[in-house]
C-alpha positions as CSV (number, residue, x, y, z in Angstrom):
1,M,124.9,249.0,-45.7
2,Q,126.5,245.9,-44.6
3,N,129.0,243.5,-46.5
4,P,127.0,240.0,-46.9
5,L,130.5,238.5,-47.0
6,W,131.4,240.0,-43.8
7,R,128.4,238.6,-42.3
8,R,129.1,235.3,-43.5
9,V,132.9,235.4,-42.0
10,L,131.3,236.8,-38.7
11,L,128.6,233.8,-38.6
12,G,131.4,231.5,-39.6
13,A,133.8,232.8,-36.7
14,A,130.9,232.6,-34.1
15,T,130.0,229.0,-35.0
16,V,133.7,227.9,-34.6
17,L,134.0,229.5,-31.2
18,A,130.7,227.9,-29.9
19,A,131.7,224.7,-31.1
20,A,135.1,224.9,-29.3
21,A,133.4,225.8,-25.9
22,A,131.0,223.2,-25.9
23,P,131.7,220.4,-23.4
24,V,133.7,217.4,-24.9
25,L,132.6,213.9,-24.2
26,V,134.9,211.4,-23.5
27,A,133.8,207.6,-23.4
28,A,134.9,205.7,-20.0
29,P,137.5,203.3,-20.3
30,A,136.5,199.8,-20.8
31,Q,135.6,197.8,-17.8
32,A,137.1,194.2,-17.2
33,V,134.2,191.6,-17.4
34,P,133.4,190.8,-13.6
35,G,134.4,187.3,-12.8
36,R,136.7,186.8,-15.4
37,V,138.8,184.0,-15.2
38,V,141.7,182.9,-17.6
39,V,142.6,179.0,-17.5
40,T,145.7,177.9,-19.2
41,V,147.2,174.2,-19.8
42,S,150.2,173.1,-21.6
43,T,151.1,169.7,-23.1
44,A,154.4,167.8,-22.6
45,H,157.5,169.1,-24.5
46,D,158.3,166.2,-26.7
47,S,157.9,164.9,-30.2
48,S,154.8,163.1,-29.9
49,S,151.9,163.9,-32.5
50,P,149.1,164.4,-32.5
51,K,148.8,166.7,-29.4
52,G,145.5,168.3,-28.2
53,L,144.2,170.0,-24.9
54,L,141.0,171.5,-23.6
55,A,141.3,174.4,-21.2
56,T,138.1,173.9,-19.3
57,C,136.3,176.4,-17.6
58,P,135.4,176.5,-14.1
59,A,131.8,175.5,-13.0
60,G,129.4,178.4,-13.5
61,T,131.4,180.0,-16.4
62,V,131.2,179.9,-20.1
63,P,134.0,180.6,-22.5
64,L,134.3,184.1,-24.2
65,G,137.2,183.3,-26.1
66,G,140.8,181.7,-26.3
67,G,143.5,180.2,-28.3
68,G,146.7,178.6,-28.5
69,R,150.4,178.7,-29.1
70,V,152.9,176.4,-30.3
71,T,156.4,176.6,-28.8
72,T,158.4,176.2,-32.1
73,N,158.7,177.7,-35.4
74,D,159.2,174.2,-37.2
75,P,157.2,174.2,-40.4
76,G,156.2,170.7,-39.8
77,I,154.0,171.5,-37.1
78,T,150.5,172.5,-38.0
79,V,147.3,173.7,-36.0
80,V,144.4,171.7,-36.7
81,Q,142.1,173.0,-34.3
82,N,141.7,176.1,-32.3
83,N,137.9,176.9,-31.4
84,P,135.1,177.2,-28.4
85,T,133.6,174.1,-27.2
86,G,130.5,174.6,-24.7
87,T,132.8,174.1,-21.7
88,G,136.4,175.9,-22.8
89,W,138.6,176.2,-25.6
90,V,140.3,173.4,-27.6
91,F,143.5,173.4,-29.4
92,A,145.2,170.7,-31.5
93,A,148.4,170.3,-33.6
94,I,150.1,167.5,-35.6
95,E,153.4,167.0,-37.0
96,Q,153.0,166.9,-40.7
97,G,154.8,164.7,-43.3
98,A,157.9,163.2,-41.7
99,G,157.4,165.3,-38.5
100,T,160.1,166.5,-36.5
101,A,162.9,165.4,-34.0
102,A,162.7,168.4,-32.3
103,A,160.6,168.7,-29.1
104,W,157.5,171.0,-29.1
105,S,154.6,171.7,-26.9
106,F,151.8,174.4,-26.9
107,T,149.8,176.1,-24.4
108,V,145.9,176.8,-24.5
109,W,143.9,179.0,-22.6
110,A,140.2,180.0,-22.3
111,V,138.9,183.4,-21.1
112,C,135.9,182.3,-18.8
113,A,133.1,184.5,-17.5
114,P,129.9,183.6,-15.6
115,G,127.1,182.7,-17.4
116,S,124.9,179.2,-18.2
117,T,124.6,179.2,-21.9
118,P,127.6,177.5,-23.1
119,V,128.9,178.1,-26.8
120,P,127.9,175.3,-29.3
121,A,131.0,173.4,-30.6
122,A,132.0,170.2,-31.3
123,P,134.4,168.0,-28.9
124,W,138.1,167.6,-30.0
125,T,138.8,164.7,-31.9
126,P,142.3,163.7,-33.2
127,R,142.2,164.4,-36.9
128,S,144.5,162.1,-39.4
129,V,146.3,164.2,-42.1
130,T,148.0,163.0,-44.9
131,T,150.6,165.0,-46.9
132,P,151.7,164.3,-50.3
133,A,155.7,163.3,-50.0
C-alpha cells in the first residue's frame, strides 16, 4: 500500500525539478532607435528674462522627447514651458517677482528620430507672469 502523502511529495519534487530544468527565456537588450539624433541649444548666461528656446529636429525627423535644464538653483527662476512642438522641443523660464541679479541660463534638448508625423503642440510664446508682492 502506497502512502498518498509520499506520492504528493514525490510529485511536487518532480515538478520543481522539471521547472528548474526548463529553458529560461531572457529578453534581448533594448535597441537604440535607428537614426536617433539629440539636438541641444543653450541660452546666453545673463540675467535677462524671459528666456525661451526651441531645439529643432533636423529635416525628416520628429521629436520623441526632450527637456531642459536651468543652470541655477535660484528660487526666483521658474520654468514656464517644457513640451514638444511639431518640429522639436520648447523650453522657457522667467525670473519671478524681483528677479535675480545673478546670471543664469538653460539648455534645451530634443531627441529626434526619422518620421513624418509631427507631434501636435502650440509654438512657444513668452508668457507674462505676475507674482504677489
